[in-house]
N, C-alpha and C positions, 0 to 999 in steps of 0.2 A: 442223188437218188430222189425219185419222185414216187409218192404213193398214188396209185390209180385204182379205179374200179373197172375191172376187166369184164365183168358180167354181173347179172343179178338173177339168181335162181330162186324161185318160190319166195320172193320177198327178201332174200338174204343177199346183201351186197358182198360181192367177192372181190377182195382187195389184193393188190400185188405191189411190190416195191420194184420199180423199174430204174435200172442204172445203165446209162448210155455213155459210151466213150466220147471224148472230144473229137471233133472232126466231122466231115460231111457224110461219112459212111458210103454205101450201106455196109453194115457189119453182120457177121454171124451172130446168132442169138441162142441163149439157153433159157429154158423155163425150169426153175428150181422148185422142187416139191419136198416139203419138210416131212420128217418122220414124227413118231409119237404114238405108235400103236393104233393109228386111225382114231385115237381118242383125244389127243392133246398136241402140243407143239404149235409152232407158228413159223411164218416166213422169216422171222427175225434170225433164225439159225443161219441164214445166208448173208447176214449183214457184213461179214468180212469178205465174202466172195464177190459181192457186187463191185466194190472199188478195185479189188485185185484183178478181176476179169476185165473190167473196163480199161484198166491201165494197159492191158494186153490186147485190146481191140475186140472185145466181146461184149455184147449186150446181155444183161441178166434180168429176167423177170422172175422174182421169187414170189410165190403165191400162197395164199391160204385156201382152204377148202373146207367143206362141212365135215365135222367129225362125229363119231359115235359116242354114246353114253349109255349107262344102264337103262334098258328099255327103249333105246332109240338107236337103230342101226343107221349107217350112213352109206351103205351100198345099195344101188349104184350111184348115188348122188355125188360122192367124192370123185368118182371116175368122170362123171359129166362135168364137174367143176374144173378138173385138170384139162379135159378136152377143150373147154371153153378158153382156157388160158393159152393153149397152143393156137387155137383159131384166132384169138385176139392178136397175138404177136404176128401172125401171118396177115391177117386182115388189115391191121394198122401198121404194116411194115414201113410205109413211107414216113409216117409220123414218128415212128420209133427208130428210124435210121437202120432198119433191118433188111437183110437180104432174105426174102421168104423161102428161098430154096436152100438156105443154110441154117436150119433150126434144129436144135437138140433138146432133149429132155434129160434132166439130172435129178435124182432123188435119193434120199437116205432112209434106210429102214422101211417103214410103211410107205414113205415117199418113194423109195426105190421100187416098191411094188406098183404104186400108182403110175410112176413114170414109165416103167416097162410095159405095164398093161395098156396104157394109152398108146405108146409107141407101136405096139404090135397088134393090139385088138381094138383100138379106138374107132376104126372105121367099120368094124363088124356090125352085123345086124343087132347084136346084143346091146350095143351102146349108141349107134349112130343117130337114132331118131329121138334121143332123150329130150332135147330142148330146141325144137325146130324154130322157135321164135327168136333165138339168139341172133344177133346182128350178122355173125359170121358162121352161122350153123352149117352152111353148105360146104365149107372148106374142109379138106382132108386133115386129119390129125397125124398123118404119116410124118415122120421126122428123119433127118439124115443120120443122126446119131442118138444113142441113149446111154446114159451112165447110171448104173445102179451101185449104191454104196451100202454095204451090209444089208442088202434087200431081201424081201420075202417074195418068192417066185412060185411056190407050190403051197396052196392054202391048206390042203389036207395035212401036209407035212408040218406046217406051222401049228395046226390044231393039235396034232399028236404031240408035238414038242411042248406045247403049253400045258398039256395034261400033267406033265412032270414039273416044269419050271414055274408055272403060275396057275395052279388048278382053280384058284378063285378069281382069276382075271383072264378069262378066255377071250383074248383080243380078237381073234379071227371070228369067233362065234358072235361076239357083240357087233362086229363090223358087218357081218353077213346076215345076222338075224336068226341063226340056227346052227346046228351041228351037222357034220357030214351025214349022219344017219337020218337026219330030217330031210336033207336035200343035197344029194351029191352033185347034181348038175350045177348048182350055184357055185359050189367050190371049184368045179372045173372051169366054168365061165369066168370066174374071178381070178384065175391063176395065169400069170404071164407065160408059164411053162406051156400052157395049152395052145399058145399062138406061135411057138417056136417052130415054124414050118417053112418049107421051101418058098411058099408064096409070099412070105413076109421078109425074106432075107436081104432086102435092100438097105436095111438099117444096121449100121455098125454098132457094136456094143463094147463097153468097158465095164467090168464088174470088179468092185473093190471091197475088201473086208480086212479086218484085223485078225491076227493070229490068236489073240486072247479074247475074242468075242464070246461071251457067255449069255447073250441075249437072243441073238438069231444064229441058229446053227449054220456054220460055214458051208455045210453040205448043200444048203439052199443055192449058194452061188456056184459051187462046183458042179452040181447036177444041171443047173440052168446053162452054165457055160458049155457043158458037154452037149446038151440038147441043141443049143445054138450052132455049135460046130457041126453036128450031125446034119443040120439043115443048111449047111454051107453059108452061114453068116460069117462076116468078119467079126470075130469076138476074141477078146483078150481079158486077162485078169490083172489086178494089181493088189498084191498081198502086202499089207502094212505090218511089219514085224513089231511085236510087243505091244500092240494097241488093241483095244477091245471094241466097244460100241461107243456111240455118241461123239466121235471126234470130228464130225463134219462142221460142228459149230466153232471149232478152234480156228485160229488165224492162219490162213494158208501162206502168209508172208513170213511166218516164223518156222524155220526148218526143224525146230524142236517139237512141234506139235504133230498130231496125226494128219491134220489137213496139210501142214507144211511138207510132210513126207509124201503125201499123195499128189500134191499140186504139180510137180514136174511130170509125173506120169499122165495126169489129166491134160496138161498143156500139150504134150507130145501127141496124145490121142486126138485132141481137137485140131491141132495143126495138120495132122495127116488126113483126118476123116471128115472134118467139118469145113 
């Protein structure tokens, strides 16, 4: 594993952990996006996944992005940071032993939101012109596959859920800088659900969640899956029995963990679709 700077936005060095399999390549690649309510977390959550995927012939670039805090929103900056990571792995494909036509995004929780949003809406006019000075800014952020793990796909739904579950920590409101009654358009633009259209259905999706998740409503994944299928995406789910939230940081090589239960489903998906 090598730590690299994949971009610099507004004076902030954006770092990622790059794990490359042995051999000449080129290999398919995943860009991993951590969760944490858009407020915390780090790329370290993918520390087990890097060597696990590399041993099976996949490059992993696990990335950090700018997060929000009280009085400081991070939208759309976080979206631009994840876009830059996809553009980096494509633009530096030869150096990273990557096949640029075989790139996927994977993210958990808020990272699932960002991964799905970039996969579907990254090239839209809302986001495409954010950092034109980036080295690889002209490259598309379209990917072949996207994997959302207990992700957030409808921002208004998340805001409503947080009214009950965490009324003093409205994560979507902090991320976007306001409530739906302040600006419904921004909630629409920031929702992956809004981009689940026929025009975008070349990206295959795998959506995973645990049956005991009490942090993100599983209906987020169910409704997003339905929207994807209605728009004729190749889309499937992976339901992890008896697990809740936060299990992507466990070891996928251990079948007793949530990640270990998910890993065979993920590998089959990647083998078929990436």
